[in-house]
C-alpha positions as CSV (number, residue, x, y, z in Angstrom):
1,X,-36.7,-10.0,132.8
2,X,-40.2,-11.3,132.5
3,X,-41.7,-14.7,133.3
4,X,-43.7,-15.7,130.2
5,X,-46.2,-18.5,130.1
6,X,-46.9,-19.8,126.5
7,X,-50.0,-21.9,126.1
8,X,-50.8,-24.0,123.0
9,X,-52.4,-27.3,122.3
10,X,-49.4,-28.8,120.4
11,X,-45.7,-28.2,120.7
12,X,-42.7,-30.1,119.6
13,X,-42.3,-32.8,118.5
14,X,-45.5,-32.0,116.6
15,X,-44.7,-30.1,113.4
16,X,-46.8,-27.3,112.0
17,X,-46.4,-23.6,111.2
18,X,-48.0,-22.8,114.6
19,X,-45.7,-25.0,116.7
20,X,-42.6,-23.8,114.8
21,X,-43.6,-20.2,115.4
22,X,-44.2,-20.8,119.1
23,X,-40.9,-22.6,119.5
24,X,-38.8,-19.9,117.7
25,X,-40.4,-17.1,119.7
26,X,-40.1,-18.9,123.0
27,X,-36.4,-19.6,122.4
28,X,-35.8,-16.1,121.3
29,X,-37.4,-14.8,124.6
30,X,-35.0,-17.1,126.5
31,X,-32.0,-15.7,124.6
32,X,-33.1,-12.2,125.5
33,X,-33.1,-13.1,129.2
34,X,-36.7,-14.0,129.9
35,X,-37.9,-17.1,131.7
36,X,-40.3,-19.1,129.5
37,X,-42.7,-22.0,130.3
38,X,-44.6,-23.7,127.6
39,X,-47.8,-25.5,128.7
40,X,-49.1,-27.9,126.2
41,X,-50.6,-31.4,125.7
42,X,-48.8,-34.7,126.2
43,X,-50.1,-36.0,122.9
44,X,-47.0,-38.1,122.3
45,X,-46.4,-40.5,125.2
46,X,-42.8,-41.0,124.2
47,X,-42.0,-37.5,125.3
48,X,-41.3,-36.6,128.9
49,X,-44.1,-34.9,131.0
50,X,-41.6,-32.1,131.7
51,X,-38.3,-31.1,130.2
52,X,-36.1,-28.2,129.3
53,X,-35.3,-27.7,125.7
54,X,-33.0,-24.9,124.6
55,X,-33.7,-23.1,127.8
56,X,-37.5,-23.3,127.5
57,X,-39.4,-25.3,130.2
58,X,-42.0,-27.5,128.6
59,X,-44.9,-28.9,130.7
60,X,-47.1,-31.5,129.0
61,X,-50.6,-32.2,130.4
62,X,-52.0,-35.8,130.2
63,X,-54.4,-36.4,127.3
64,X,-57.6,-38.4,128.1
65,X,-59.3,-38.2,124.7
66,X,-58.8,-36.9,121.2
67,X,-61.7,-35.2,119.3
68,X,-61.0,-34.4,115.7
69,X,-57.7,-32.4,115.8
70,X,-58.2,-31.4,119.4
71,X,-57.5,-33.1,122.8
72,X,-59.2,-33.3,126.1
73,X,-56.9,-32.7,129.1
74,X,-58.7,-33.1,132.5
75,X,-55.8,-31.6,134.5
76,X,-55.3,-28.6,132.2
77,X,-57.5,-26.3,134.3
78,X,-55.6,-27.1,137.5
79,X,-52.3,-26.5,135.7
80,X,-53.7,-23.2,134.4
81,X,-54.3,-21.8,138.0
82,X,-50.8,-22.8,139.0
83,X,-48.9,-21.4,136.0
84,X,-50.9,-18.3,135.4
85,X,-50.3,-17.3,139.1
86,X,-46.5,-18.0,138.7
87,X,-45.9,-15.9,135.5
88,X,-46.1,-12.2,134.6
89,X,-47.4,-12.5,131.1
90,X,-49.6,-15.1,129.4
91,X,-49.3,-15.7,125.7
92,X,-52.0,-17.8,124.1
93,X,-51.7,-19.3,120.6
94,X,-55.1,-19.5,118.9
95,X,-57.1,-21.4,117.7
96,X,-57.1,-23.1,121.1
97,X,-60.2,-24.5,122.9
98,X,-58.7,-23.8,126.4
99,X,-57.8,-20.2,125.7
100,X,-60.8,-18.4,127.5
101,X,-60.0,-20.1,130.8
102,X,-56.4,-18.9,130.7
103,X,-57.4,-15.4,129.6
104,X,-60.0,-15.2,132.4
105,X,-57.5,-16.4,135.0
106,X,-55.0,-13.8,133.8
107,X,-57.7,-11.1,134.4
108,X,-58.4,-12.5,137.9
109,X,-54.7,-12.5,138.8
110,X,-54.1,-9.0,137.3
111,X,-51.7,-10.5,134.6
112,X,-51.4,-9.3,131.0
113,X,-52.6,-11.8,128.4
114,X,-51.9,-11.7,124.7
115,X,-53.5,-13.9,122.0
116,X,-51.3,-14.7,119.0
117,X,-53.9,-15.5,116.4
118,X,-52.6,-17.8,113.7
119,X,-55.6,-18.6,111.6
120,X,-59.3,-18.9,111.2
121,X,-60.1,-22.6,111.8
122,X,-62.0,-24.2,108.9
123,X,-62.4,-27.9,109.3
124,X,-63.7,-29.9,106.3
125,X,-67.5,-30.1,105.9
126,X,-69.8,-32.4,107.9
127,X,-72.1,-32.0,110.9
128,X,-69.5,-32.8,113.5
129,X,-66.7,-30.6,112.0
130,X,-69.2,-27.7,111.6
131,X,-70.1,-28.1,115.2
132,X,-66.4,-28.0,116.2
133,X,-65.9,-24.9,114.0
134,X,-68.7,-23.1,115.9
135,X,-67.4,-24.2,119.3
136,X,-63.9,-23.0,118.5
137,X,-65.2,-19.7,117.2
138,X,-67.1,-19.2,120.4
139,X,-64.1,-20.1,122.5
140,X,-61.8,-17.7,120.5
141,X,-64.4,-14.9,120.9
142,X,-64.5,-15.5,124.7
143,X,-60.7,-15.5,124.9
144,X,-60.5,-12.3,122.8
145,X,-63.0,-10.6,125.2
146,X,-60.8,-11.4,128.3
147,X,-57.4,-10.9,126.7
148,X,-55.6,-7.5,126.8
149,X,-54.5,-7.6,123.2
150,X,-54.3,-9.7,120.0
151,X,-51.3,-10.2,117.6
152,X,-51.6,-11.5,114.1
153,X,-49.1,-11.9,111.3
154,X,-50.3,-9.3,108.8
155,X,-52.8,-6.4,108.5
156,X,-53.9,-8.1,105.2
157,X,-55.1,-11.2,107.1
158,X,-56.7,-9.1,109.9
159,X,-58.7,-7.0,107.4
160,X,-60.1,-10.2,105.8
161,X,-60.7,-12.3,108.9
162,X,-64.3,-12.4,110.1
163,X,-62.9,-13.0,113.6
164,X,-60.1,-10.4,113.7
165,X,-62.1,-7.7,112.1
166,X,-64.2,-7.5,115.3
167,X,-61.2,-6.6,117.4
168,X,-59.4,-3.9,115.5
169,X,-59.3,-1.7,118.6
170,X,-56.9,-4.1,120.3
171,X,-54.9,-5.7,117.5
172,X,-51.3,-5.4,116.3
173,X,-49.7,-7.1,113.3
174,X,-46.2,-8.6,114.0
175,X,-44.5,-10.6,111.3
176,X,-43.7,-14.2,112.3
177,X,-40.2,-15.4,113.3
178,X,-38.3,-17.3,110.7
179,X,-34.8,-18.8,110.8
180,X,-33.0,-21.9,109.6
181,X,-29.8,-23.4,110.9
182,X,-26.9,-23.9,108.5
183,X,-27.1,-27.1,106.5
184,X,-24.6,-29.7,107.7
185,X,-21.6,-30.1,105.5
186,X,-22.3,-32.1,102.4
187,X,-26.1,-32.4,103.2
188,X,-27.2,-30.3,100.2
189,X,-25.2,-32.5,97.8
190,X,-26.4,-35.7,99.6
191,X,-30.0,-34.8,99.2
192,X,-29.4,-33.9,95.5
193,X,-27.8,-37.3,94.9
194,X,-30.5,-39.2,96.7
195,X,-33.1,-37.6,94.5
196,X,-31.2,-37.6,91.2
197,X,-31.4,-33.8,91.0
198,X,-29.8,-31.9,88.1
199,X,-27.2,-32.1,86.6
200,X,-27.4,-35.9,87.0
201,X,-31.1,-36.3,86.5
202,X,-34.3,-34.6,87.6
203,X,-34.8,-30.9,86.7
204,X,-36.6,-28.6,87.5
205,X,-37.4,-29.4,91.2
206,X,-40.6,-28.1,92.6
207,X,-41.0,-28.0,96.4
208,X,-44.1,-28.3,98.6
209,X,-43.3,-28.2,102.3
210,X,-46.4,-28.7,104.5
211,X,-48.5,-31.3,106.3
212,X,-50.7,-33.3,103.9
213,X,-54.0,-31.6,104.8
214,X,-57.1,-30.7,102.9
215,X,-56.6,-26.9,103.3
216,X,-53.1,-27.1,101.8
217,X,-54.4,-27.6,98.2
218,X,-52.2,-30.5,97.3
219,X,-54.7,-31.5,94.5
220,X,-54.1,-28.1,92.8
221,X,-50.5,-28.9,92.3
222,X,-51.4,-32.4,91.1
223,X,-53.8,-30.9,88.6
224,X,-51.2,-28.4,87.4
225,X,-48.4,-31.0,87.1
226,X,-49.3,-32.5,83.6
227,X,-49.0,-29.0,82.0
228,X,-45.7,-28.4,83.7
229,X,-44.4,-31.9,82.6
230,X,-45.4,-31.1,79.0
231,X,-42.8,-28.3,79.0
232,X,-40.4,-29.9,81.5
233,X,-40.7,-33.7,81.2
234,X,-38.1,-34.3,83.9
235,X,-39.7,-32.1,86.5
236,X,-40.0,-33.5,90.0
237,X,-42.0,-32.5,93.1
238,X,-40.3,-33.0,96.4
239,X,-42.9,-33.0,99.2
240,X,-41.4,-32.3,102.6
241,X,-43.6,-32.8,105.6
242,X,-45.8,-35.4,107.3
243,X,-48.0,-37.2,104.7
244,X,-48.9,-40.4,106.6
245,X,-51.3,-40.5,109.6
246,X,-52.0,-36.8,109.7
247,X,-54.6,-36.2,112.3
248,X,-58.0,-35.9,110.7
249,X,-56.7,-36.1,107.1
250,X,-56.8,-39.8,106.3
251,X,-59.8,-39.6,103.9
252,X,-58.1,-36.7,102.1
253,X,-54.9,-38.7,101.7
254,X,-56.7,-41.8,100.5
255,X,-58.6,-39.7,97.9
256,X,-55.4,-38.3,96.3
257,X,-53.0,-41.2,96.8
258,X,-53.9,-43.1,93.5
259,X,-53.1,-39.9,91.5
260,X,-49.9,-39.4,93.5
261,X,-48.8,-43.0,93.1
262,X,-48.8,-42.6,89.3
263,X,-46.5,-39.6,89.6
264,X,-44.3,-41.5,92.1
265,X,-44.0,-44.5,89.8
266,X,-42.8,-42.2,86.9
267,X,-40.3,-40.4,89.2
268,X,-42.2,-37.1,89.2
269,X,-43.2,-37.0,92.9
270,X,-41.3,-38.0,96.0
271,X,-42.3,-37.8,99.7
272,X,-39.4,-36.9,102.0
273,X,-41.4,-37.1,105.3
274,X,-40.9,-34.8,108.2
275,X,-37.5,-33.1,108.0
276,X,-35.6,-31.6,110.9
277,X,-34.6,-27.9,110.7
278,X,-31.1,-28.7,109.5
279,X,-32.5,-31.1,106.9
280,X,-34.9,-28.3,105.7
281,X,-31.8,-26.2,105.3
282,X,-30.5,-28.7,102.9
283,X,-33.9,-29.1,101.2
284,X,-34.5,-25.6,100.0
285,X,-31.2,-25.0,98.1
286,X,-32.2,-28.0,95.9
287,X,-35.4,-26.4,94.8
288,X,-36.1,-24.2,91.8
289,X,-39.3,-22.9,93.3
290,X,-41.7,-23.6,96.1
291,X,-45.5,-23.9,95.8
292,X,-48.0,-22.8,98.5
293,X,-51.4,-23.6,97.0
294,X,-53.5,-23.3,100.2
295,X,-57.2,-23.0,99.8
296,X,-58.7,-21.3,102.8
297,X,-58.0,-19.0,105.7
298,X,-56.7,-21.9,107.9
299,X,-53.5,-20.8,106.2
300,X,-52.6,-17.3,107.3
301,X,-49.0,-16.7,106.0
302,X,-47.0,-19.8,105.0
303,X,-43.7,-19.6,106.9
304,X,-42.1,-21.9,104.4
305,X,-42.2,-19.1,101.9
306,X,-39.7,-17.0,103.9
307,X,-37.6,-20.1,104.5
308,X,-37.4,-20.7,100.8
309,X,-36.7,-17.0,100.1
310,X,-33.8,-17.1,102.5
311,X,-32.3,-19.6,100.2
312,X,-33.0,-17.6,97.0
313,X,-35.9,-19.9,96.1
314,X,-38.9,-18.0,94.6
315,X,-42.5,-19.0,95.5
316,X,-45.9,-19.4,93.9
317,X,-48.5,-18.6,96.5
318,X,-52.3,-18.6,96.3
319,X,-54.1,-15.2,96.7
320,X,-55.3,-15.9,100.2
321,X,-55.1,-12.9,102.6
322,X,-51.8,-13.1,104.5
323,X,-50.5,-15.9,102.3
324,X,-50.0,-13.6,99.4
325,X,-48.0,-11.1,101.4
326,X,-44.5,-12.7,101.4
327,X,-44.4,-12.6,97.6
328,X,-46.0,-9.2,97.4
329,X,-43.5,-7.7,99.9
330,X,-40.4,-9.2,98.4
331,X,-41.2,-9.7,94.7
332,X,-39.8,-13.2,94.9
333,X,-42.5,-15.1,93.0
334,X,-46.1,-14.8,91.8
335,X,-49.5,-14.9,93.3
336,X,-52.2,-17.0,91.7
337,X,-56.0,-17.2,92.2
338,X,-57.1,-19.6,94.9
339,X,-57.7,-23.2,93.6
340,X,-56.8,-22.4,90.0
341,X,-54.5,-25.2,88.7
342,X,-54.1,-23.6,85.3
343,X,-52.9,-20.3,86.8
344,X,-50.6,-22.3,89.1
345,X,-49.0,-24.1,86.1
346,X,-48.6,-20.9,84.2
347,X,-46.9,-19.2,87.2
348,X,-44.5,-22.1,87.7
349,X,-43.6,-22.0,84.0
350,X,-43.1,-18.3,84.0
351,X,-40.7,-18.4,87.0
352,X,-38.8,-21.4,85.5
353,X,-38.4,-19.4,82.2
354,X,-37.0,-16.3,83.9
355,X,-35.6,-17.4,87.3
356,X,-33.3,-14.4,87.8
357,X,-36.3,-12.0,87.6
358,X,-37.4,-13.3,91.0
359,X,-34.2,-13.3,93.0
360,X,-33.7,-10.9,95.9
361,X,-31.3,-10.1,98.7
362,X,-31.8,-12.9,101.2
363,X,-29.8,-11.2,103.9
364,X,-32.2,-8.3,103.9
365,X,-35.2,-10.7,104.2
366,X,-33.4,-12.6,107.1
367,X,-33.1,-9.3,109.1
368,X,-36.8,-8.6,108.8
369,X,-37.9,-12.0,110.1
370,X,-35.1,-12.7,112.6
371,X,-36.7,-14.2,115.7
372,X,-34.8,-11.8,118.0
373,X,-36.2,-8.9,116.1
374,X,-39.7,-10.3,116.3
375,X,-39.3,-11.0,120.1
376,X,-38.2,-7.3,120.4
377,X,-41.5,-6.2,118.8
378,X,-43.4,-8.4,121.3
379,X,-41.4,-6.9,124.2
380,X,-42.4,-3.4,123.1
381,X,-46.0,-4.5,123.1
382,X,-45.6,-6.2,126.5
383,X,-44.3,-3.0,128.0
384,X,-47.0,-0.9,126.6
385,X,-49.7,-3.2,127.9
386,X,-48.1,-3.4,131.3
387,X,-48.3,0.4,131.6
388,X,-52.0,0.2,130.7
389,X,-52.5,-2.6,133.2
390,X,-50.4,-1.7,136.3
């Protein structure tokens, strides 16, 4: 049994691929007999400062100030000394401004620290965001220098990341943990009825499951939609995920909302908002395919692709390093050039014309991404590092 400290800026109830990853892994460690503490920001005042959730202890530090997508937490340093000293292993989720301090403290206390590197941060252009990008890159580099090891999702992403390519000597790819609970009884049919899905009405149904953020390439799907509608005039996009008041993305939403409003009015686009895991389990079976049209390396994999594939839903993914790997590994979909709306439309139509060509054994996929299997891979790495750092 190990005492594991997991550190990241945002944890539940914030929803992103990074927080979902951290939550699944932390809870898998608990199931496997480890003691896990998550240290994060108290970004949502309605949540308790401390709580246990599914066996994981969550400690939230007060937030004094928000800067872009980050937060300033004056007491975080003091909490770092306390919790690094109390735990055996420190797992840091990057990008994270505070990571170097934790990795350095781990060195001073003789503890093993691992960075789980989720993506290269690329904020939209502008003087301030460019400055933030440089600061985060410096902080990530400092953390990497102090940490014992780095984990990323795929070798494909590592080979193409300017940051990770500098640390090949201490890097291990481990696939992300992916699981969904069973859909509640009748929930799949209820969602279909609420959205007039085939056979009663809309078909085909195209999914997009993400935060409404500039790196996600929502405009690429919007540009592709007219060509899709020319062949399938009843097609509908169901967008699952936060679309209102996304931190740092208001200008992006305002720019695209007039286009989306026209598709909403004609019944071809619908926002479902943030869905809980059991609601996502009802969402995917209602899709004919899922689109991941991300534009830059802020997206490193796209966990939603595996969630869709577990429900026999094929995917169209952009050719970003890492993001293209789920489709390439499973054959469940097509990869298209980054930012190419015409290629996206063609791929969607190709899958809709031959859906059976892109079906695979979902049970086999589930085994590969099972959180307990992923936690086991981490445990092997932990033991190896502990032997190197007695």
